[in-house]
N, C-alpha and C positions, 0 to 999 in steps of 0.2 A: 601526527605532529612530531615525528622523530626529527632529529637534527639532520641537516643536509651537509654538515661539516665532515671532513675526511677523518678526523679524530673523534671517536665516540665520547661525548662528554658524560659526566655523571648525571644521574637523574636529579632534577630540581623541582621543587614545588613552585609554580608560577601562579599568581593571582592576578587576573586581568579584568579591568573595568572598561566599559564603553561609555564615553561621555555623550550627552545629548547633543543633537545637531546645532542647537542655538548657541552653544558655547564656542566662540571662535578663537579666543585667546587663552593661552595657558593660565594666565593670571585670573581669568574669570572663574575658574573652578578649583584652583589649587592655592592653599595658604602656606607659603614656604619662606616667610621672613626668617632670616637667621640660618638658612640652609645653604649648603654648598651646591653649586650648579655647574654642570659640564655638558657641553654640546658634543654629541657622539655621532660619528659617521662610520658605521660598520661596513660600508661598501654599497654600491649600486644606488647611490644617492638616497639612501633610506635614513634620513636624518632623525636622530632621537635626542632626548635630553635626560640626563641622569641628575636627579636631585636627591641629596642625602644629608644625614646628620649623624655624627658619632654618638656614642653612649652618653646618656645623661643620668644623673643620680637622683634618687629619692629615698627617703627614710621609710622602712616598713612600718606600718601602723602598729604592729604588735610589740614594737620595742618598748613602749611605755610600760608594759606589764613587768619588765625585768629591770627597769632603771634603778630601783632601790637595792638590787642584789649586789653585795660587795664583790668587786672584781669584774663586774660586767662592763665591757667596753663597747658602748653603742656606736662609737666612731668607726668601728670596723665593719659595720653592717649597712649595706646599701643595695637597693635595687638598681639595675643598670640595663639600658636597652639602646638599640640603634634602629634606624629606619631609612628606607630609600624608596624612590619611585622613579621608574623609567617611563618617559612619555614619548609617544610617537604619533604621527598622523598617517592614517591608512583609509582609503576610500572616503577621503574628505572628512573623516571623523577622528577625534582624539581617542587614543587607547592609553590606559595607565597600567603598567606592570608594577605591583606593589610588593614590598618586602618589609618584614618586621611589622610595626604598627602604622605603616605609611598610609593605609586606607583612610585613616582619620584626617589626613591632610586634604582629602577630596571633599568638596562641598557635597553633603549627603543628598541634596536635591539635584545635583548635576549629572549623576550617572543614571543610565537606563535601568529601570527596575525590570527584573526578570530576564535580563540579558543572559546571565549565566544559566538559568533554568532552561530557556528555549534552546540555546546553543548546545547544552549538554544533552537534551532530549533528542536533538537532531544528529548529534555526532556519536552518541553511545549505542552500544549493542542492546536492543530491547530485551534480550534474555540474560543480560549481565549486570543487573542493578544490585548494588551492594547495600545501600541505605537510602531512606527518604526522611525528610522533615516535612511535617504537615501542620496546618493550623485549622482548628475547628472553629468556624465562624458562628459563634453563638453570642450571647450578650457579653461574655468575657471570653476572649480568645484563649483556646487551649492548645498549646504547642506541644508536640511530641515528636520523638525520633524513633524510627524502627530500623533495626540493622539485622541483615541476614548473615548466617554463618558462612554462606557461600553465595556467589552471584546468582540471582534468580530474576525472572521477569517481574515487571512492575505489578502485574495482577496478583502476584504471590504475597503482597503486603496487605495489611488490613487498612483499607481505604474506603471511606464513604463518599461516593461521587457527589452526593447531594450537598453535603455540608463541609467537606474537607477541601482545603486549598493546598495544592502541592507547592510547598515553599522552596524546597531544594532537593536535589537528587545527586547521588554518587554512583557512578557506573563505569564499566570498562568501555573504552572506545571501540567502535566498530572498525575492524581491520580486515584485510584480505591477504592471502598468501602468507609469507613469513614475517610480516610486519609485527612489531612489538606493540602489545596493547598498553595504552596509557590509561591512567585513572583520572577521570574528570569528576569534579563536583561543581554544581551550579546553582546559584540563586540569583543575586544581583551581579556578582562577579563569577568568572569561571576560574576554578582552581585546577591546574593540570600538573600531574606528576609525570614529567617527561624528560627526555634527554634534549637539552637545548643550550645554545649559546646566544649571546646578544645579537649576532648576525641573523638568527632565526626568528627574532621577535616579530619582524614585519610579516613574515609568512604566517606565523601563528595568528596574528591579528587579522590578517586577510581571511584565513580559514574560519575563524570565529565569527567574523562579520557575515560571511556567506551563510554560515549555519544559523545565525540569528535571523537572517532575512528569509530563510526557508520555511515553508509551511508544512513540510513533511510530517512533523510531529502531530498535526491535527488528524492525519489518517491513522496513525498508531494509537493516539490517545484522544479520541473525539470529545470526551467529556471535559477536557481541560478548558475549553472555551465556553462551557456552561456558565461559568463565571469568568469574565475577562476584564482586563485593565482598560479603563477609559483613558484615551489619549487626546481627545479633542479639547484644545485649550479654552475655547469659549464655554464649553460645558463644565470644565474643571473650575473655571472662574465662578460660574454660577453656584456650583456645589460648595466651593470654599466660602462664598459669601453667606450661603444658607447655614453652613456649619458654624461660622463665627457668630451669626445672629442668634442661633439657638443657644450657644454657650452664654452669650451676653444676656439673653432673656431668661436664662435658667430653665430652658426647655430641654432637660437632660434625659428624658425617658429612653431615647434611642441614640444617646451620645455618651461615651464612656472612655476611660483610660485603661490601658493594658500594656504589660511588658511586651515589646514588639519582636522579641527573638528568644530562642532557647537559651537559658542561662543556667549556670550551676549555682543553685540557690544557697548552698552551704558556704559558698565563698563570697556572698554578698552581706555586708553589714546592714544596709538599708538604702532608701531612696530619699533624696532631698529636693524640694521645689525651689530652694534658694541655695546657691553655692556659698559654702563657708569652709575655709581651710581648717584642717585639724591642727590645733596647737595646745600643748599641755598647760599653758598658762591662761587659756581662755575657753569659754564654752564652745563646744563643737557644733556642728550643724544639727538642725532638727531632722531626725531620720524617721521615715515611715517604712513599715514592713511590707506595704503593698501600695499600688497606685489607685488614687480615687479622685475623680474630677471635682467633687464638692470640696474636698480638702485642698486641692490645688487652687481653686478659686478663693478660698478663705485665706490661704497663705500668700498668694500673689496679688490679689485684688486687681484683676484686669480691668481696664477702662471700658467705657461703654462703646467706644469706637474700635473695639478689638477686631483685628483682621487675621486672615489665614497667614499672611506674611509675618505678622508678629508671633503667631503660634509656631511658625517654623524657626523663628529667631530665639524664642524662649526655650529653656532646657530643663530636663529632669536629670539630676545627677545621681550616678550609681557609685556608692562608696563600697569598695571591695575590702576584704579582710587583709589583703597584703599591702594596703595603704594606697593603692592606685585609685584614681577617680576617673570614670568615663561618663559620657552623657549621651542622651538621645534628645532630639528636639521634641517639644510637647506635641507638635503636629504628628510626628511619627508614632507616638504612643496613643493618639486618638483613634477611636473606632466609632463609626456612625452608620445609621441606616436612614437614607433620605429618598423621598420620591421626587422626581423632577421630569416634567414633560412626558408623563405616562410611562416612565422607566423607573426601575428600582436600582438604587446604587448603594454600595457599602464602601466605607473607608476602612482600610486596613494597611498598616505599615507604610504610611505616607502615600498610598495609592488608592484611587477610586476605582471600584469595579462595577461594571454594569452587568446585571444578571440577565442572562439570555431569556428573551420573552417567552419562548416555548417552555423553559424551566419554570418561570413565574406562573404560567397558565397551568402547567402540570401540577405544581404544588397547590395552587388555589383550587383547581378542580378536585384534587384528592381531598382537600379539607372539606369542601362542600359535599362530597360524596359520602362522608362518614355520617351515618344517620343520627338524628336527635334521639336522645333517650326518652322513653315513654313515662319514666317516673316523674313524680311531682315533688319538688322541694320548695319550701316557702321563701319569700324574698328575705334578703339579709338586713334590710333597713340600714341602720347605722352600726350594726354589730361588726366587730373584727372577726377574723376567720376562726380562732379558737372558741370565741363566745358563740358564734353562729353554729358551729358544729355541736356544741353542748346543748344549745337550744333545740336543735333538730332532734337529737337523741332523747332529750328529756320530754319532748312533747309529742313525738311520733314513735310509738312502740315498734314500728316496723324496722327502725334503724338502730343499730348498735354503734356506739362511739368507739372508734379505734385510733383517733387522732393522738399522736405522740406516744403511741404504744409501740415502741421500737422492738424489732425482732432481730436477734443476732444472726448473722450469716457469715459464711466463709470461715468457719472455725473460730468465730468470736472476734474476727479482725475488723468487722464493720457491721453496720446495722441499717435497717430499712423499715419504714412503716408498711404494714400490709395494705392499709388503705386508711381513709378518714372516716368513712361510714360503710357499714356492711348491713345489707338488708336480709330479711327472711326469705326473699325471693332470689337470693344469691346474686345480688347486685354488689359488685366491688367498686366503691365510689371514691375517687381521688378528687379532692377539692383544693383549689387555690384561688386566692384573691388576685385579680389581674395586676401584675406588677412588673411587666417587662420580660424580656426574653430569658434572662438568667433564672428567674423564679419559675417560669413556666417550663423551661427546658429541664430543670431539676424535677419538676412534677412528672413530666412525661417519662423521664428516665426511671424514676422511682416506680411508676406504674409497670414498666416493662420488666424491671428487675424483680419486683414483687410477684408479678404474674408467673415468671419463670420459676422462682423459688417455691411458690405455692403448688405448682404443678409437679415439680421434680424432687423436692426435698421433704422427706417425712418429718425431719426435726423442725423444719420451718412451720409446717402445718400444726405440729403439736404445740409449738409456742403460740401460734395464732389461737388455737383452741383454748389454751390456758387463759388467754386475755379476753376471749369472747364471753358474753353472758350465756347462761345455760340455754336460753331460748334461741340462740343463734349458732350454737356449736355444731361442728361437723359430726355426723354419726360415728365415724371412725377415721381419725386423722392418719392412720397407718395406710389406708387405701388411697391410691392415687386418684384424684378427682377426674371426672370427665369435663374437660375445659369448655365444651359446647354447652354445658348446663349453666355456665356463669357469664354474667354480663359485666364487662369492665367499662365503667363510665368515667370520663374525664370531664369534670365540672368546673367551670370558671365563674367566680363571683365578679361581676362587672357592673359598674355604674353607668357605662356608656350605653345610651339607648340604641335599639335596633338589634339585628342578629349578631351572634357572637363573631368577633373579628380579632385576629391576632397579628402581631408583627410577622413579617415574612419568614424570618429564620425560626421563629417559634412554630410556624406552620411546618417548616422543614423538620424540626425536632419531633413535632406531633406526628408527622407522616412516618418517620422512622420508627417511633414507638408503636404506632398502630399496626404497622406491618409486622413487627415482631410479635405482637399479641395475637393478631389474626393467624399468623403462621403457627402459633401454638394451639389454635382452635377456639380461642375466646370470641365472644360476640362483643364488639367494641362500639361505644357510642360517645358522642359529645353532648354537653349540656351547658346552657347558660343560666346561672342563678341571678335573677334580677335584683336590683336594689329595692324596688318598691312594686306593689301590685299595679300601680298606674303605668309604670314603664313596661311592665309585662303585657298590659292590654294594648299598648301602642306598637308592639313588635309584630 
């Protein structure tokens, strides 16, 4: 992507967006009222348009802290910024080169999702990856960034192909001969650190479009399409209608809100569901420290005819410490898991993903293959989880209660439960009431962490022994146990009749935890705790 100009320009960071094919006119996807506009012809009939606006001023939020200090002159303190976007057509598609905060001028539903990711994967050197951003698709999206001290292959990063979505990647471009390597970063846009002039923009757009259309990345990274974006408009319309109906009907078990991108939390004051300008003479906005769909519904009172289009038009506002306010559409913050026409779909960051049928079968088959525990636990009737666990321990001497008996790990920096019930037959039982993917994923993770600590940390075992009754204690906590002597049982309290069933991504988390435990040598089982004896008889 080096410049073809005779004079070598300085390296510049270019951020490039590809607009979806259905947007024909510039005004359909750009909001540029009040901006200057210049038509540009850099030669070869490659017409472009430069849209820009000079610096605008805003007061920093923190000024109010010092207003009362004698001699403090707040009139001298301003935040100021400028922005520009260069728009051109290539391969019958619009491309936007953005500068400053100009990306916010583009309708967030108009640009191709994952354009930058796919183009970067195809253009970059597979052995020269510098960093990745990933999202863990569980009930609450967990975003993280991994950065290598030197460029390495993608396989060198910690990445769980089952449950992690690759959101963005930064890598060196693949070059030959004496070409200079550019640095590319890709997610929705492509950011390129390269030597370029305006006359090079058309060639850059053409190369990026070719890379976006290429399927080479599937050969290098076949797992990427295990979960892929759904692009069929008729299917998307059905999914959006189901999503809006579930929100309206308050069927929120598999629908939730989450921050859609990696953010610097210490620079965020809070989130607001209704925009309100900060003014010293009036009450400020109601700020929440996290996103919650129940709270959003209470605050905004959506009508019964709610649609996905309205969810895209409604916003969640981010109030930053420096006084700036940005926003995401509610739709972009929504996550969901919906079954449609025998396919499994998830909504993440404004995009619907269809889960590869082989992957669905693989996960389901693994779940079925995990044997049922032979132990017998009574039905929980109407008892809540803590009450039920106490009931079992008080009435069946075989079991010792370990619920809420936290064990310090990691030098006292964190804690974990060894289990909820421990039997004389060396059953390590983890129990949780069925409550959606978040709760269950936490249970599975705890089982894996506890199993590793019990096996490998003497101090952990000693703390466990101190909390166990004398009838259940280890003969010698200093001796590393033989993991094959222990049964790890993951037990779910469920009022749903029939065999134990979990949400898809709970099954994925379950699979991950079970593999960890079996690799350590434990015998692992699943178990359903029925609500009543009658339901148990019907299963």
